[in-house]
C-alpha positions, 0 to 999 in steps of 0.5 A: 500499500502507498503512504506519504513515507514509502512514496518519499523514500522511493522517489529520493531513491529514484532520484539518487539512482537515475544518474547511475543507470539504476531503475526504481519501480514502485509497485503497490497494491499488487498481491498474489500471482500478479506480483510474481513477474515483478519479483522475478525481474527485480534485481534487488526488492526493498521492504519498506515498513508502513508505519513509523520505526517506533511501531513497525514489525518484521513483515515475515510473511512478505519475506518468506514469500521473497526468500522463496523467490530467490530475490536479494532483499533490503529490509528496514529493521523492525522496531526494538519491540520485534528485534528478537524476530529479526535474529532468525533471519540474520542468516537468511541473506536479507540485508537489514538497514535502520528504518528511515525516520518518518521525516524522510527528508532529513534522514540523509544518513539513513537513505544513504546507507540504504541506497549503498547497500541497494547499489552494491546489490545491484552492480555486484552480482556476486554479492546478489548471488551470495545473498540469494544463496543464504536465502534459499539455504534458509528457506530449505532449513526452515521447511525441514524444521517446520517438517520435523515439527510436524512429524514430531507433533503427529507421533505424539498424537499416535 
């Protein structure tokens, strides 16, 4: 979904990347199968929180879906309340950056850090492939862990 914060961040990134020949596409209100072609064509997917940095949670469903599509991901960190859920994703290849302040136009340091990480992933295929391999391993391990948990639960029921 669109909001002022996300639109401002994407506009500033588009302005920064245009002279470098890197195209920024902001996809919104696209879900399910309609979203998949956009993911497949992306070098990097940026996960921006909807709410302010003080109340944002880690969107694990969205991140899991992106990891399963084998794409490099840059995501804002969640608020302090949800930092524990982020620990599990540290080995997933996702590049976590500090959340951009709500007053986007004054958070130049945060935006530059985000832009530099995105640029490295776009321009350096080895870095992007490493992130994708880590994501694939994370998805496989998570699926195996889930299967073991289900089997264990079913065995206890019998």
